[in-house]
PyMOL Python script that loads the backbone (N, CA, C, O; Angstrom):
from pymol import cmd

cmd.read_pdbstr("""\
ATOM      1  N   MET A   1     -32.124  -3.751   3.031  1.00  0.00           N
ATOM      2  CA  MET A   1     -31.514  -3.274   1.903  1.00  0.00           C
ATOM      3  C   MET A   1     -30.203  -2.385   2.398  1.00  0.00           C
ATOM      4  O   MET A   1     -30.309  -1.462   3.205  1.00  0.00           O
ATOM      5  N   ARG A   2     -29.273  -2.693   1.950  1.00  0.00           N
ATOM      6  CA  ARG A   2     -28.119  -1.865   2.002  1.00  0.00           C
ATOM      7  C   ARG A   2     -27.583  -0.931   0.601  1.00  0.00           C
ATOM      8  O   ARG A   2     -27.827  -1.202  -0.575  1.00  0.00           O
ATOM      9  N   ARG A   3     -26.937   0.016   1.027  1.00  0.00           N
ATOM     10  CA  ARG A   3     -26.579   0.917  -0.064  1.00  0.00           C
ATOM     11  C   ARG A   3     -25.137   0.468  -0.267  1.00  0.00           C
ATOM     12  O   ARG A   3     -24.344   0.643   0.658  1.00  0.00           O
ATOM     13  N   ILE A   4     -24.756  -0.066  -1.344  1.00  0.00           N
ATOM     14  CA  ILE A   4     -23.525  -0.638  -1.536  1.00  0.00           C
ATOM     15  C   ILE A   4     -23.033  -0.743  -3.033  1.00  0.00           C
ATOM     16  O   ILE A   4     -23.869  -0.718  -3.937  1.00  0.00           O
ATOM     17  N   GLY A   5     -21.844  -0.846  -3.272  1.00  0.00           N
ATOM     18  CA  GLY A   5     -21.175  -0.996  -4.537  1.00  0.00           C
ATOM     19  C   GLY A   5     -19.800  -1.337  -4.507  1.00  0.00           C
ATOM     20  O   GLY A   5     -19.137  -1.259  -3.472  1.00  0.00           O
ATOM     21  N   ARG A   6     -19.275  -1.763  -5.751  1.00  0.00           N
ATOM     22  CA  ARG A   6     -17.987  -2.387  -5.780  1.00  0.00           C
ATOM     23  C   ARG A   6     -17.005  -1.249  -6.391  1.00  0.00           C
ATOM     24  O   ARG A   6     -17.304  -0.571  -7.374  1.00  0.00           O
ATOM     25  N   ILE A   7     -15.771  -1.135  -5.659  1.00  0.00           N
ATOM     26  CA  ILE A   7     -14.987  -0.326  -6.359  1.00  0.00           C
ATOM     27  C   ILE A   7     -13.634  -1.070  -6.589  1.00  0.00           C
ATOM     28  O   ILE A   7     -13.029  -1.751  -5.761  1.00  0.00           O
ATOM     29  N   THR A   8     -13.277  -0.801  -7.896  1.00  0.00           N
ATOM     30  CA  THR A   8     -11.942  -1.558  -8.454  1.00  0.00           C
ATOM     31  C   THR A   8     -11.136  -0.553  -8.583  1.00  0.00           C
ATOM     32  O   THR A   8     -11.524   0.519  -9.046  1.00  0.00           O
ATOM     33  N   ILE A   9      -9.916  -0.766  -8.192  1.00  0.00           N
ATOM     34  CA  ILE A   9      -8.411   0.364  -8.368  1.00  0.00           C
ATOM     35  C   ILE A   9      -7.593  -0.835  -8.824  1.00  0.00           C
ATOM     36  O   ILE A   9      -7.521  -1.902  -8.214  1.00  0.00           O
ATOM     37  N   THR A  10      -6.977  -0.532  -9.983  1.00  0.00           N
ATOM     38  CA  THR A  10      -6.038  -1.391 -10.663  1.00  0.00           C
ATOM     39  C   THR A  10      -4.787  -1.232 -10.108  1.00  0.00           C
ATOM     40  O   THR A  10      -4.428  -0.150  -9.643  1.00  0.00           O
ATOM     41  N   GLU A  11      -3.983  -2.368 -10.116  1.00  0.00           N
ATOM     42  CA  GLU A  11      -2.674  -2.596  -9.422  1.00  0.00           C
ATOM     43  C   GLU A  11      -1.876  -1.417  -9.759  1.00  0.00           C
ATOM     44  O   GLU A  11      -1.253  -0.762  -8.923  1.00  0.00           O
ATOM     45  N   GLU A  12      -1.915  -1.186 -10.938  1.00  0.00           N
ATOM     46  CA  GLU A  12      -0.907   0.187 -11.562  1.00  0.00           C
ATOM     47  C   GLU A  12      -1.235   1.387 -10.658  1.00  0.00           C
ATOM     48  O   GLU A  12      -0.398   1.977  -9.976  1.00  0.00           O
ATOM     49  N   MET A  13      -2.543   1.683 -10.726  1.00  0.00           N
ATOM     50  CA  MET A  13      -3.051   2.677  -9.824  1.00  0.00           C
ATOM     51  C   MET A  13      -2.641   2.669  -8.421  1.00  0.00           C
ATOM     52  O   MET A  13      -1.900   3.520  -7.929  1.00  0.00           O
ATOM     53  N   LEU A  14      -3.112   1.751  -7.840  1.00  0.00           N
ATOM     54  CA  LEU A  14      -2.736   1.676  -6.147  1.00  0.00           C
ATOM     55  C   LEU A  14      -1.227   1.715  -5.772  1.00  0.00           C
ATOM     56  O   LEU A  14      -0.829   2.223  -4.723  1.00  0.00           O
ATOM     57  N   LEU A  15      -0.275   1.047  -6.860  1.00  0.00           N
ATOM     58  CA  LEU A  15       1.291   1.112  -6.583  1.00  0.00           C
ATOM     59  C   LEU A  15       1.554   2.415  -6.725  1.00  0.00           C
ATOM     60  O   LEU A  15       2.390   2.872  -5.945  1.00  0.00           O
ATOM     61  N   ARG A  16       0.962   3.300  -7.680  1.00  0.00           N
ATOM     62  CA  ARG A  16       1.247   4.636  -7.779  1.00  0.00           C
ATOM     63  C   ARG A  16       1.029   5.499  -6.685  1.00  0.00           C
ATOM     64  O   ARG A  16       1.870   6.321  -6.320  1.00  0.00           O
ATOM     65  N   MET A  17      -0.369   5.299  -6.004  1.00  0.00           N
ATOM     66  CA  MET A  17      -0.844   5.879  -5.005  1.00  0.00           C
ATOM     67  C   MET A  17       0.248   5.618  -3.904  1.00  0.00           C
ATOM     68  O   MET A  17       0.867   6.618  -3.538  1.00  0.00           O
ATOM     69  N   LEU A  18       0.516   4.619  -3.424  1.00  0.00           N
ATOM     70  CA  LEU A  18       1.543   3.909  -2.499  1.00  0.00           C
ATOM     71  C   LEU A  18       2.900   4.301  -2.773  1.00  0.00           C
ATOM     72  O   LEU A  18       3.774   3.967  -1.973  1.00  0.00           O
ATOM     73  N   ASP A  19       3.141   4.852  -3.624  1.00  0.00           N
ATOM     74  CA  ASP A  19       4.430   5.237  -4.028  1.00  0.00           C
ATOM     75  C   ASP A  19       5.525   4.234  -4.188  1.00  0.00           C
ATOM     76  O   ASP A  19       6.691   4.384  -3.822  1.00  0.00           O
ATOM     77  N   PHE A  20       4.922   3.027  -4.876  1.00  0.00           N
ATOM     78  CA  PHE A  20       5.813   1.846  -5.011  1.00  0.00           C
ATOM     79  C   PHE A  20       5.469   1.710  -6.781  1.00  0.00           C
ATOM     80  O   PHE A  20       5.335   0.552  -7.176  1.00  0.00           O
ATOM     81  N   GLU A  21       5.356   2.597  -7.614  1.00  0.00           N
ATOM     82  CA  GLU A  21       5.308   2.205  -9.097  1.00  0.00           C
ATOM     83  C   GLU A  21       6.347   1.408  -9.512  1.00  0.00           C
ATOM     84  O   GLU A  21       7.501   1.658  -9.163  1.00  0.00           O
ATOM     85  N   GLY A  22       6.081   0.519 -10.184  1.00  0.00           N
ATOM     86  CA  GLY A  22       6.711  -0.332 -11.095  1.00  0.00           C
ATOM     87  C   GLY A  22       6.888  -1.653 -10.174  1.00  0.00           C
ATOM     88  O   GLY A  22       7.555  -2.616 -10.554  1.00  0.00           O
ATOM     89  N   GLY A  23       6.241  -1.602  -8.955  1.00  0.00           N
ATOM     90  CA  GLY A  23       6.333  -2.988  -8.055  1.00  0.00           C
ATOM     91  C   GLY A  23       5.248  -3.915  -8.615  1.00  0.00           C
ATOM     92  O   GLY A  23       4.700  -3.902  -9.717  1.00  0.00           O
ATOM     93  N   GLN A  24       5.084  -4.726  -7.555  1.00  0.00           N
ATOM     94  CA  GLN A  24       3.823  -5.854  -8.062  1.00  0.00           C
ATOM     95  C   GLN A  24       3.265  -6.150  -6.562  1.00  0.00           C
ATOM     96  O   GLN A  24       3.923  -6.164  -5.522  1.00  0.00           O
ATOM     97  N   ILE A  25       1.807  -6.395  -6.742  1.00  0.00           N
ATOM     98  CA  ILE A  25       1.059  -6.771  -5.319  1.00  0.00           C
ATOM     99  C   ILE A  25       1.228  -8.045  -5.410  1.00  0.00           C
ATOM    100  O   ILE A  25       0.877  -8.528  -6.487  1.00  0.00           O
ATOM    101  N   LEU A  26       1.713  -8.862  -4.518  1.00  0.00           N
ATOM    102  CA  LEU A  26       1.743 -10.355  -4.294  1.00  0.00           C
ATOM    103  C   LEU A  26       0.628 -10.767  -3.574  1.00  0.00           C
ATOM    104  O   LEU A  26       0.163 -11.850  -3.929  1.00  0.00           O
ATOM    105  N   ASP A  27       0.008 -10.125  -2.546  1.00  0.00           N
ATOM    106  CA  ASP A  27      -1.082 -10.696  -1.798  1.00  0.00           C
ATOM    107  C   ASP A  27      -1.895  -9.500  -1.150  1.00  0.00           C
ATOM    108  O   ASP A  27      -1.296  -8.441  -0.965  1.00  0.00           O
ATOM    109  N   SER A  28      -3.177  -9.610  -0.810  1.00  0.00           N
ATOM    110  CA  SER A  28      -3.974  -8.722  -0.246  1.00  0.00           C
ATOM    111  C   SER A  28      -4.964  -9.285   0.889  1.00  0.00           C
ATOM    112  O   SER A  28      -5.265 -10.460   0.681  1.00  0.00           O
ATOM    113  N   ARG A  29      -5.380  -8.880   1.718  1.00  0.00           N
ATOM    114  CA  ARG A  29      -6.384  -9.166   2.633  1.00  0.00           C
ATOM    115  C   ARG A  29      -6.884  -8.153   3.511  1.00  0.00           C
ATOM    116  O   ARG A  29      -6.222  -7.132   3.697  1.00  0.00           O
ATOM    117  N   LYS A  30      -8.099  -8.355   4.124  1.00  0.00           N
ATOM    118  CA  LYS A  30      -8.694  -7.557   4.923  1.00  0.00           C
ATOM    119  C   LYS A  30      -8.548  -8.050   6.295  1.00  0.00           C
ATOM    120  O   LYS A  30      -8.907  -9.167   6.668  1.00  0.00           O
ATOM    121  N   GLU A  31      -7.952  -7.071   7.089  1.00  0.00           N
ATOM    122  CA  GLU A  31      -7.543  -7.172   8.398  1.00  0.00           C
ATOM    123  C   GLU A  31      -8.634  -6.718   9.249  1.00  0.00           C
ATOM    124  O   GLU A  31      -8.814  -5.508   9.386  1.00  0.00           O
ATOM    125  N   TRP A  32      -9.360  -7.546   9.818  1.00  0.00           N
ATOM    126  CA  TRP A  32     -10.784  -7.194  10.761  1.00  0.00           C
ATOM    127  C   TRP A  32     -10.166  -6.493  11.842  1.00  0.00           C
ATOM    128  O   TRP A  32     -10.802  -5.475  12.114  1.00  0.00           O
ATOM    129  N   ALA A  33      -8.975  -6.699  12.683  1.00  0.00           N
ATOM    130  CA  ALA A  33      -8.584  -6.150  13.711  1.00  0.00           C
ATOM    131  C   ALA A  33      -8.233  -4.600  13.584  1.00  0.00           C
ATOM    132  O   ALA A  33      -8.514  -3.755  14.434  1.00  0.00           O
ATOM    133  N   SER A  34      -7.623  -4.387  12.475  1.00  0.00           N
ATOM    134  CA  SER A  34      -7.157  -3.178  12.151  1.00  0.00           C
ATOM    135  C   SER A  34      -8.254  -2.255  11.374  1.00  0.00           C
ATOM    136  O   SER A  34      -8.181  -1.027  11.312  1.00  0.00           O
ATOM    137  N   ASN A  35      -9.204  -2.992  10.834  1.00  0.00           N
ATOM    138  CA  ASN A  35     -10.339  -2.170   9.754  1.00  0.00           C
ATOM    139  C   ASN A  35      -9.537  -1.860   8.586  1.00  0.00           C
ATOM    140  O   ASN A  35      -9.846  -0.875   7.915  1.00  0.00           O
ATOM    141  N   GLY A  36      -8.568  -2.561   8.269  1.00  0.00           N
ATOM    142  CA  GLY A  36      -7.948  -2.109   6.953  1.00  0.00           C
ATOM    143  C   GLY A  36      -7.681  -3.078   6.036  1.00  0.00           C
ATOM    144  O   GLY A  36      -8.111  -4.207   6.270  1.00  0.00           O
ATOM    145  N   VAL A  37      -7.010  -2.859   4.958  1.00  0.00           N
ATOM    146  CA  VAL A  37      -6.564  -4.011   3.988  1.00  0.00           C
ATOM    147  C   VAL A  37      -5.157  -3.905   3.946  1.00  0.00           C
ATOM    148  O   VAL A  37      -4.580  -2.855   3.668  1.00  0.00           O
ATOM    149  N   ASP A  38      -4.478  -5.185   4.270  1.00  0.00           N
ATOM    150  CA  ASP A  38      -3.101  -5.148   3.985  1.00  0.00           C
ATOM    151  C   ASP A  38      -2.567  -5.735   2.640  1.00  0.00           C
ATOM    152  O   ASP A  38      -3.055  -6.791   2.237  1.00  0.00           O
ATOM    153  N   PHE A  39      -1.655  -5.147   1.973  1.00  0.00           N
ATOM    154  CA  PHE A  39      -1.147  -5.606   0.690  1.00  0.00           C
ATOM    155  C   PHE A  39       0.457  -6.130   0.977  1.00  0.00           C
ATOM    156  O   PHE A  39       1.215  -5.607   1.794  1.00  0.00           O
ATOM    157  N   VAL A  40       0.742  -7.159   0.201  1.00  0.00           N
ATOM    158  CA  VAL A  40       2.119  -7.356   0.249  1.00  0.00           C
ATOM    159  C   VAL A  40       2.586  -6.941  -1.133  1.00  0.00           C
ATOM    160  O   VAL A  40       1.975  -7.197  -2.171  1.00  0.00           O
ATOM    161  N   ILE A  41       3.983  -6.127  -1.028  1.00  0.00           N
ATOM    162  CA  ILE A  41       4.252  -5.615  -2.156  1.00  0.00           C
ATOM    163  C   ILE A  41       5.739  -6.141  -2.411  1.00  0.00           C
ATOM    164  O   ILE A  41       6.539  -6.391  -1.510  1.00  0.00           O
ATOM    165  N   ALA A  42       5.975  -6.266  -3.734  1.00  0.00           N
ATOM    166  CA  ALA A  42       7.381  -6.490  -4.161  1.00  0.00           C
ATOM    167  C   ALA A  42       7.803  -5.362  -4.966  1.00  0.00           C
ATOM    168  O   ALA A  42       7.185  -4.995  -5.966  1.00  0.00           O
ATOM    169  N   HIS A  43       8.996  -4.743  -4.473  1.00  0.00           N
ATOM    170  CA  HIS A  43       9.577  -3.547  -5.190  1.00  0.00           C
ATOM    171  C   HIS A  43      11.114  -3.597  -4.885  1.00  0.00           C
ATOM    172  O   HIS A  43      11.645  -4.206  -3.957  1.00  0.00           O
ATOM    173  N   PRO A  44      11.642  -2.937  -5.720  1.00  0.00           N
ATOM    174  CA  PRO A  44      13.340  -3.013  -5.559  1.00  0.00           C
ATOM    175  C   PRO A  44      13.838  -2.021  -4.368  1.00  0.00           C
ATOM    176  O   PRO A  44      15.034  -1.937  -4.087  1.00  0.00           O
ATOM    177  N   ASP A  45      12.828  -1.273  -3.683  1.00  0.00           N
ATOM    178  CA  ASP A  45      13.163  -0.527  -2.785  1.00  0.00           C
ATOM    179  C   ASP A  45      12.965  -1.198  -1.243  1.00  0.00           C
ATOM    180  O   ASP A  45      13.366  -0.668  -0.207  1.00  0.00           O
ATOM    181  N   LEU A  46      12.454  -2.124  -1.312  1.00  0.00           N
ATOM    182  CA  LEU A  46      12.019  -2.952  -0.122  1.00  0.00           C
ATOM    183  C   LEU A  46      13.039  -3.900   0.351  1.00  0.00           C
ATOM    184  O   LEU A  46      13.865  -4.310  -0.464  1.00  0.00           O
ATOM    185  N   PRO A  47      13.072  -4.244   1.415  1.00  0.00           N
ATOM    186  CA  PRO A  47      14.277  -5.356   1.956  1.00  0.00           C
ATOM    187  C   PRO A  47      14.035  -6.531   1.621  1.00  0.00           C
ATOM    188  O   PRO A  47      12.844  -6.843   1.595  1.00  0.00           O
ATOM    189  N   GLU A  48      14.989  -7.504   1.279  1.00  0.00           N
ATOM    190  CA  GLU A  48      15.244  -8.660   0.931  1.00  0.00           C
ATOM    191  C   GLU A  48      14.713  -9.497   2.186  1.00  0.00           C
ATOM    192  O   GLU A  48      15.229  -9.314   3.289  1.00  0.00           O
ATOM    193  N   VAL A  49      13.536 -10.542   1.982  1.00  0.00           N
ATOM    194  CA  VAL A  49      12.805 -11.344   2.949  1.00  0.00           C
ATOM    195  C   VAL A  49      13.188 -12.639   2.593  1.00  0.00           C
ATOM    196  O   VAL A  49      13.278 -12.914   1.396  1.00  0.00           O
ATOM    197  N   ALA A  50      13.475 -13.640   3.617  1.00  0.00           N
ATOM    198  CA  ALA A  50      13.509 -14.906   3.282  1.00  0.00           C
ATOM    199  C   ALA A  50      12.101 -15.693   3.164  1.00  0.00           C
ATOM    200  O   ALA A  50      11.092 -15.359   3.786  1.00  0.00           O
ATOM    201  N   GLU A  51      12.177 -16.724   2.327  1.00  0.00           N
ATOM    202  CA  GLU A  51      11.108 -17.417   1.831  1.00  0.00           C
ATOM    203  C   GLU A  51      10.553 -17.926   3.410  1.00  0.00           C
ATOM    204  O   GLU A  51      11.152 -18.258   4.433  1.00  0.00           O
ATOM    205  N   ASN A  52       9.030 -17.800   3.027  1.00  0.00           N
ATOM    206  CA  ASN A  52       8.212 -18.238   4.081  1.00  0.00           C
ATOM    207  C   ASN A  52       8.151 -17.215   5.457  1.00  0.00           C
ATOM    208  O   ASN A  52       7.489 -17.503   6.454  1.00  0.00           O
ATOM    209  N   ARG A  53       8.898 -16.075   5.332  1.00  0.00           N
ATOM    210  CA  ARG A  53       8.906 -15.280   6.524  1.00  0.00           C
ATOM    211  C   ARG A  53       8.076 -13.695   6.198  1.00  0.00           C
ATOM    212  O   ARG A  53       8.154 -12.993   5.189  1.00  0.00           O
ATOM    213  N   ARG A  54       7.521 -13.542   7.086  1.00  0.00           N
ATOM    214  CA  ARG A  54       6.666 -12.261   7.071  1.00  0.00           C
ATOM    215  C   ARG A  54       7.081 -11.162   6.467  1.00  0.00           C
ATOM    216  O   ARG A  54       8.139 -10.681   6.874  1.00  0.00           O
ATOM    217  N   ALA A  55       6.554 -10.670   5.649  1.00  0.00           N
ATOM    218  CA  ALA A  55       7.191  -9.210   5.097  1.00  0.00           C
ATOM    219  C   ALA A  55       7.068  -8.139   6.353  1.00  0.00           C
ATOM    220  O   ALA A  55       6.202  -8.329   7.207  1.00  0.00           O
ATOM    221  N   PRO A  56       7.822  -7.186   6.423  1.00  0.00           N
ATOM    222  CA  PRO A  56       7.902  -6.189   7.465  1.00  0.00           C
ATOM    223  C   PRO A  56       6.918  -5.347   7.068  1.00  0.00           C
ATOM    224  O   PRO A  56       6.462  -5.407   5.926  1.00  0.00           O
ATOM    225  N   ASP A  57       6.446  -4.383   8.067  1.00  0.00           N
ATOM    226  CA  ASP A  57       5.595  -3.399   7.672  1.00  0.00           C
ATOM    227  C   ASP A  57       6.409  -2.043   7.154  1.00  0.00           C
ATOM    228  O   ASP A  57       7.509  -1.671   7.563  1.00  0.00           O
ATOM    229  N   VAL A  58       5.642  -1.453   6.222  1.00  0.00           N
ATOM    230  CA  VAL A  58       6.129  -0.302   5.556  1.00  0.00           C
ATOM    231  C   VAL A  58       5.133   0.917   6.390  1.00  0.00           C
ATOM    232  O   VAL A  58       3.917   0.772   6.272  1.00  0.00           O
ATOM    233  N   PRO A  59       5.549   1.886   7.070  1.00  0.00           N
ATOM    234  CA  PRO A  59       4.868   2.921   7.445  1.00  0.00           C
ATOM    235  C   PRO A  59       4.693   3.937   6.426  1.00  0.00           C
ATOM    236  O   PRO A  59       5.570   4.259   5.624  1.00  0.00           O
ATOM    237  N   LEU A  60       3.528   4.431   6.485  1.00  0.00           N
ATOM    238  CA  LEU A  60       3.185   5.427   5.503  1.00  0.00           C
ATOM    239  C   LEU A  60       2.757   6.753   6.235  1.00  0.00           C
ATOM    240  O   LEU A  60       2.393   6.760   7.410  1.00  0.00           O
ATOM    241  N   LYS A  61       2.825   7.793   5.500  1.00  0.00           N
ATOM    242  CA  LYS A  61       2.456   9.030   6.289  1.00  0.00           C
ATOM    243  C   LYS A  61       1.403   9.833   5.316  1.00  0.00           C
ATOM    244  O   LYS A  61       1.668  10.134   4.152  1.00  0.00           O
ATOM    245  N   TYR A  62      -0.023  10.177   6.083  1.00  0.00           N
ATOM    246  CA  TYR A  62      -0.851  10.435   5.118  1.00  0.00           C
ATOM    247  C   TYR A  62      -1.214  12.010   5.462  1.00  0.00           C
ATOM    248  O   TYR A  62      -1.175  12.529   6.578  1.00  0.00           O
ATOM    249  N   SER A  63      -1.545  12.577   4.321  1.00  0.00           N
ATOM    250  CA  SER A  63      -1.761  14.235   4.440  1.00  0.00           C
ATOM    251  C   SER A  63      -3.509  13.984   4.173  1.00  0.00           C
ATOM    252  O   SER A  63      -4.063  13.181   3.421  1.00  0.00           O
ATOM    253  N   GLN A  64      -4.032  14.896   5.004  1.00  0.00           N
ATOM    254  CA  GLN A  64      -5.562  15.070   4.897  1.00  0.00           C
ATOM    255  C   GLN A  64      -6.082  16.408   4.750  1.00  0.00           C
ATOM    256  O   GLN A  64      -5.522  17.393   5.231  1.00  0.00           O
ATOM    257  N   THR A  65      -7.240  16.445   4.031  1.00  0.00           N
ATOM    258  CA  THR A  65      -8.089  17.782   4.106  1.00  0.00           C
ATOM    259  C   THR A  65      -8.699  17.862   5.709  1.00  0.00           C
ATOM    260  O   THR A  65      -8.623  17.052   6.633  1.00  0.00           O
ATOM    261  N   ASP A  66      -9.235  18.996   5.623  1.00  0.00           N
ATOM    262  CA  ASP A  66     -10.219  19.138   7.034  1.00  0.00           C
ATOM    263  C   ASP A  66     -11.251  18.413   7.163  1.00  0.00           C
ATOM    264  O   ASP A  66     -11.808  18.329   8.258  1.00  0.00           O
ATOM    265  N   HIS A  67     -11.745  17.688   5.969  1.00  0.00           N
ATOM    266  CA  HIS A  67     -12.921  16.883   6.091  1.00  0.00           C
ATOM    267  C   HIS A  67     -12.481  15.437   6.129  1.00  0.00           C
ATOM    268  O   HIS A  67     -13.345  14.588   6.349  1.00  0.00           O
ATOM    269  N   GLY A  68     -11.101  15.031   5.920  1.00  0.00           N
ATOM    270  CA  GLY A  68     -10.647  13.716   6.189  1.00  0.00           C
ATOM    271  C   GLY A  68     -10.235  13.191   4.811  1.00  0.00           C
ATOM    272  O   GLY A  68      -9.677  12.094   4.796  1.00  0.00           O
ATOM    273  N   GLY A  69     -10.432  13.813   3.683  1.00  0.00           N
ATOM    274  CA  GLY A  69      -9.950  13.346   2.354  1.00  0.00           C
ATOM    275  C   GLY A  69      -8.679  13.371   2.129  1.00  0.00           C
ATOM    276  O   GLY A  69      -8.011  14.382   2.344  1.00  0.00           O
ATOM    277  N   VAL A  70      -8.161  12.223   1.650  1.00  0.00           N
ATOM    278  CA  VAL A  70      -6.431  11.932   1.447  1.00  0.00           C
ATOM    279  C   VAL A  70      -6.071  12.745   0.349  1.00  0.00           C
ATOM    280  O   VAL A  70      -6.565  12.670  -0.776  1.00  0.00           O
ATOM    281  N   ILE A  71      -5.035  13.660   0.785  1.00  0.00           N
ATOM    282  CA  ILE A  71      -4.361  14.447  -0.340  1.00  0.00           C
ATOM    283  C   ILE A  71      -3.237  13.814  -0.850  1.00  0.00           C
ATOM    284  O   ILE A  71      -3.121  13.814  -2.076  1.00  0.00           O
ATOM    285  N   THR A  72      -2.210  13.166  -0.042  1.00  0.00           N
ATOM    286  CA  THR A  72      -1.063  12.571  -0.482  1.00  0.00           C
ATOM    287  C   THR A  72      -0.884  11.552   0.706  1.00  0.00           C
ATOM    288  O   THR A  72      -1.197  11.676   1.890  1.00  0.00           O
ATOM    289  N   ILE A  73      -0.281  10.496   0.030  1.00  0.00           N
ATOM    290  CA  ILE A  73       0.334   9.206   0.705  1.00  0.00           C
ATOM    291  C   ILE A  73       2.149   9.237   0.451  1.00  0.00           C
ATOM    292  O   ILE A  73       2.630   9.198  -0.682  1.00  0.00           O
ATOM    293  N   GLU A  74       2.827   9.297   1.466  1.00  0.00           N
ATOM    294  CA  GLU A  74       4.125   9.356   1.442  1.00  0.00           C
ATOM    295  C   GLU A  74       4.742   8.004   2.272  1.00  0.00           C
ATOM    296  O   GLU A  74       4.303   7.504   3.308  1.00  0.00           O
ATOM    297  N   ARG A  75       5.692   7.666   1.612  1.00  0.00           N
ATOM    298  CA  ARG A  75       6.285   6.249   2.302  1.00  0.00           C
ATOM    299  C   ARG A  75       7.591   7.014   3.019  1.00  0.00           C
ATOM    300  O   ARG A  75       8.403   7.785   2.510  1.00  0.00           O
ATOM    301  N   THR A  76       7.507   6.602   4.147  1.00  0.00           N
ATOM    302  CA  THR A  76       8.856   7.260   4.979  1.00  0.00           C
ATOM    303  C   THR A  76      10.007   6.109   5.325  1.00  0.00           C
ATOM    304  O   THR A  76      11.160   6.333   5.693  1.00  0.00           O
ATOM    305  N   ASN A  77       9.521   5.106   5.157  1.00  0.00           N
ATOM    306  CA  ASN A  77      10.689   3.975   5.283  1.00  0.00           C
ATOM    307  C   ASN A  77      10.376   2.801   4.743  1.00  0.00           C
ATOM    308  O   ASN A  77       9.449   2.198   5.285  1.00  0.00           O
ATOM    309  N   PRO A  78      10.928   2.275   3.762  1.00  0.00           N
ATOM    310  CA  PRO A  78      12.048   2.658   3.225  1.00  0.00           C
ATOM    311  C   PRO A  78      12.027   4.004   2.265  1.00  0.00           C
ATOM    312  O   PRO A  78      11.048   4.142   1.531  1.00  0.00           O
ATOM    313  N   PRO A  79      12.920   4.854   2.247  1.00  0.00           N
ATOM    314  CA  PRO A  79      12.789   5.871   1.380  1.00  0.00           C
ATOM    315  C   PRO A  79      12.776   5.825  -0.149  1.00  0.00           C
ATOM    316  O   PRO A  79      13.563   5.049  -0.691  1.00  0.00           O
ATOM    317  N   LYS A  80      12.046   6.499  -0.823  1.00  0.00           N
ATOM    318  CA  LYS A  80      11.996   6.258  -2.255  1.00  0.00           C
ATOM    319  C   LYS A  80      13.497   6.240  -3.035  1.00  0.00           C
ATOM    320  O   LYS A  80      14.303   7.151  -2.846  1.00  0.00           O
ATOM    321  N   THR A  81      13.730   5.310  -3.766  1.00  0.00           N
ATOM    322  CA  THR A  81      15.002   5.512  -4.612  1.00  0.00           C
ATOM    323  C   THR A  81      14.822   5.559  -6.157  1.00  0.00           C
ATOM    324  O   THR A  81      13.668   5.775  -6.529  1.00  0.00           O
ATOM    325  N   ASP A  82      15.667   5.411  -7.017  1.00  0.00           N
ATOM    326  CA  ASP A  82      15.553   5.413  -8.455  1.00  0.00           C
ATOM    327  C   ASP A  82      15.824   4.045  -8.898  1.00  0.00           C
ATOM    328  O   ASP A  82      16.196   3.802 -10.046  1.00  0.00           O
ATOM    329  N   ALA A  83      15.660   3.238  -8.094  1.00  0.00           N
ATOM    330  CA  ALA A  83      15.864   1.717  -8.513  1.00  0.00           C
ATOM    331  C   ALA A  83      15.068   1.058  -9.623  1.00  0.00           C
ATOM    332  O   ALA A  83      15.367   0.078 -10.305  1.00  0.00           O
ATOM    333  N   VAL A  84      13.845   1.921  -9.650  1.00  0.00           N
ATOM    334  CA  VAL A  84      12.900   1.217 -10.525  1.00  0.00           C
ATOM    335  C   VAL A  84      13.341   1.444 -11.964  1.00  0.00           C
ATOM    336  O   VAL A  84      12.700   0.948 -12.891  1.00  0.00           O
TER     337      VAL A  84
END
""", "prot")
cmd.dss("prot")
cmd.show_as("cartoon", "prot")
cmd.util.cbc("prot")
cmd.orient("prot")
């Protein structure tokens, strides 16, 4: 037996948490090597990418509590604009 559960986060909530409100999640997948989940996001603040080209990485800065809980997530590049 395992102790498991399913967590659902709406696209709107996830985009708000990642500071890309008004955008759209185009793809997501589990990345086993990094033990993370990758999202491909469309948003006016992101660079234009030619068809069939890999989306560039977007670095994020995390603030955490002493116990590891996330307080804030801030994108550092590209900076936030009022384009939405």
